[in-house]
C-alpha positions as a Markdown table, in Angstrom:
| # | Residue | x | y | z |
|---|---|---|---|---|
| 1 | Gln | 0.1 | -0.1 | 0.0 |
| 2 | Val | 1.5 | 3.2 | -1.1 |
| 3 | Gln | 1.8 | 6.2 | 2.2 |
| 4 | Leu | 3.4 | 9.3 | 1.7 |
| 5 | Val | 3.5 | 11.3 | 5.6 |
| 6 | Glu | 4.7 | 14.2 | 4.9 |
| 7 | Ser | 5.9 | 16.1 | 8.2 |
| 8 | Gly | 8.4 | 19.3 | 9.7 |
| 9 | Gly | 5.7 | 21.8 | 9.8 |
| 10 | Gly | 5.4 | 24.8 | 12.1 |
| 11 | Leu | 4.4 | 27.5 | 13.3 |
| 12 | Val | 7.1 | 30.0 | 12.7 |
| 13 | Gln | 7.7 | 33.8 | 12.0 |
| 14 | Pro | 8.8 | 35.8 | 8.6 |
| 15 | Gly | 12.3 | 34.9 | 8.0 |
| 16 | Gly | 11.9 | 31.7 | 10.3 |
| 17 | Ser | 12.8 | 28.4 | 9.0 |
| 18 | Leu | 11.8 | 24.6 | 8.4 |
| 19 | Thr | 13.0 | 21.4 | 6.9 |
| 20 | Leu | 9.5 | 19.2 | 5.7 |
| 21 | Ser | 10.1 | 15.2 | 5.2 |
| 22 | Cys | 7.8 | 12.6 | 3.2 |
| 23 | Ala | 8.8 | 9.2 | 4.0 |
| 24 | Ala | 7.2 | 7.5 | 0.8 |
| 25 | Ser | 6.3 | 3.8 | 1.2 |
| 26 | Gly | 5.2 | 1.1 | -1.1 |
| 27 | Phe | 7.1 | 2.5 | -3.9 |
| 28 | Ala | 10.0 | 3.3 | -5.2 |
| 29 | Gly | 10.5 | 7.4 | -4.7 |
| 30 | Ser | 14.1 | 6.8 | -5.7 |
| 31 | Thr | 13.0 | 6.0 | -9.6 |
| 32 | Glu | 10.1 | 8.9 | -9.7 |
| 33 | Thr | 10.3 | 12.0 | -9.9 |
| 34 | Met | 8.8 | 13.4 | -7.2 |
| 35 | Ala | 7.6 | 16.7 | -5.8 |
| 36 | Trp | 6.6 | 19.6 | -3.0 |
| 37 | Tyr | 2.8 | 21.1 | -3.5 |
| 38 | Arg | 1.5 | 23.4 | -1.1 |
| 39 | Arg | -2.5 | 25.1 | -0.9 |
| 40 | Ala | -3.2 | 28.0 | 1.2 |
| 41 | Thr | -6.4 | 27.7 | 2.8 |
| 42 | Gly | -9.2 | 29.2 | -0.3 |
| 43 | Lys | -6.7 | 28.9 | -2.8 |
| 44 | Glu | -5.9 | 25.6 | -5.2 |
| 45 | Arg | -2.6 | 23.7 | -4.9 |
| 46 | Glu | 0.0 | 24.5 | -6.3 |
| 47 | Leu | 3.9 | 23.2 | -7.6 |
| 48 | Val | 6.3 | 24.3 | -5.2 |
| 49 | Ala | 9.7 | 22.3 | -6.4 |
| 50 | Gln | 10.9 | 19.1 | -8.3 |
| 51 | Ile | 13.4 | 16.9 | -7.9 |
| 52 | Thr | 14.5 | 14.2 | -11.0 |
| 53 | Cys | 14.8 | 10.4 | -10.3 |
| 54 | Ala | 18.5 | 9.8 | -10.9 |
| 55 | Arg | 18.4 | 8.0 | -14.2 |
| 56 | Ser | 16.5 | 11.3 | -15.8 |
| 57 | Gly | 19.2 | 13.6 | -14.7 |
| 58 | Gly | 18.5 | 14.9 | -10.8 |
| 59 | Gly | 17.3 | 18.2 | -12.4 |
| 60 | Ile | 15.7 | 20.2 | -10.1 |
| 61 | Gly | 12.8 | 23.1 | -10.5 |
| 62 | Tyr | 10.9 | 26.1 | -8.4 |
| 63 | Arg | 8.1 | 28.0 | -8.5 |
| 64 | Gln | 9.7 | 31.7 | -9.0 |
| 65 | Ser | 7.9 | 32.7 | -5.2 |
| 66 | Val | 10.0 | 30.4 | -3.3 |
| 67 | Leu | 13.3 | 30.9 | -5.8 |
| 68 | Gly | 16.8 | 31.2 | -3.5 |
| 69 | Arg | 14.8 | 30.4 | -0.4 |
| 70 | Phe | 13.6 | 26.4 | -0.5 |
| 71 | Thr | 15.8 | 23.1 | -1.6 |
| 72 | Ile | 14.8 | 20.0 | -2.4 |
| 73 | Ala | 16.7 | 16.9 | -1.8 |
| 74 | Arg | 15.9 | 13.1 | -1.4 |
| 75 | Asp | 17.5 | 10.4 | -0.2 |
| 76 | Asn | 16.8 | 7.1 | -1.9 |
| 77 | Ser | 18.0 | 5.3 | 0.9 |
| 78 | Glu | 15.4 | 6.1 | 3.1 |
| 79 | Asn | 12.7 | 6.6 | 0.1 |
| 80 | Thr | 12.4 | 10.4 | 1.5 |
| 81 | Val | 12.2 | 13.3 | 0.4 |
| 82 | Tyr | 12.4 | 17.1 | 1.8 |
| 83 | Leu | 11.8 | 20.5 | 1.3 |
| 84 | Arg | 14.3 | 23.0 | 3.0 |
| 85 | Met | 12.0 | 26.1 | 3.8 |
| 86 | Thr | 14.5 | 29.9 | 4.8 |
| 87 | Asn | 13.3 | 33.3 | 5.1 |
| 88 | Leu | 9.9 | 31.8 | 5.3 |
| 89 | Lys | 7.4 | 34.4 | 4.3 |
| 90 | Pro | 3.7 | 35.1 | 5.5 |
| 91 | Glu | 2.5 | 34.1 | 2.1 |
| 92 | Asp | 4.1 | 30.8 | 2.2 |
| 93 | Thr | 1.5 | 29.8 | 4.7 |
| 94 | Ala | -0.3 | 26.6 | 3.1 |
| 95 | Glu | -0.8 | 23.2 | 3.8 |
| 96 | Tyr | 2.6 | 21.1 | 2.0 |
| 97 | His | 2.2 | 17.9 | 0.4 |
| 98 | Cys | 4.4 | 15.2 | -1.6 |
| 99 | Asn | 3.4 | 13.5 | -4.6 |
| 100 | Thr | 5.2 | 12.1 | -7.7 |
| 101 | Ile | 5.2 | 15.1 | -10.1 |
| 102 | Asn | 1.9 | 13.3 | -11.6 |
| 103 | Glu | 0.3 | 13.0 | -8.5 |
| 104 | Ser | 0.3 | 9.1 | -8.9 |
| 105 | Tyr | -0.6 | 8.5 | -5.4 |
| 106 | Gln | -2.9 | 9.3 | -3.1 |
| 107 | Trp | -3.0 | 12.5 | -1.1 |
| 108 | Gly | -0.6 | 12.4 | 2.7 |
| 109 | Gln | -2.8 | 14.3 | 5.4 |
| 110 | Gly | 0.0 | 17.4 | 4.6 |
| 111 | Thr | 1.7 | 19.7 | 6.6 |
| 112 | Gln | 1.3 | 22.9 | 8.5 |
| 113 | Val | 3.0 | 26.1 | 7.1 |
| 114 | Thr | 1.8 | 28.7 | 9.3 |
| 115 | Val | 4.1 | 31.5 | 8.6 |
| 116 | Ser | 3.2 | 34.7 | 11.8 |
| 117 | Ser | 4.4 | 37.2 | 13.6 |
């Protein structure tokens, strides 16, 4: 059974940092392009960052608004994908989820990130 379990969210002040984790099970995440998504209240889900598998070159991409502040990484031995977020802004407040770039699997619970003073 495929599971995606996100963790690491929380309440942080503007300018703060958080590292999110996505533990995947039931499939070989190392062969997939994995991605982080977020959905703010009242808005549609948006793609935040993606990382391709090694055989596809290991390329990385970010949405413009997080470029230079967020870093996506993967640990294939642990089947885990990370999102390091720095210099957080109130507009980063959202529920964060991971999935493949094709949104292949059922969404997990997500992890809430709230940026507020």
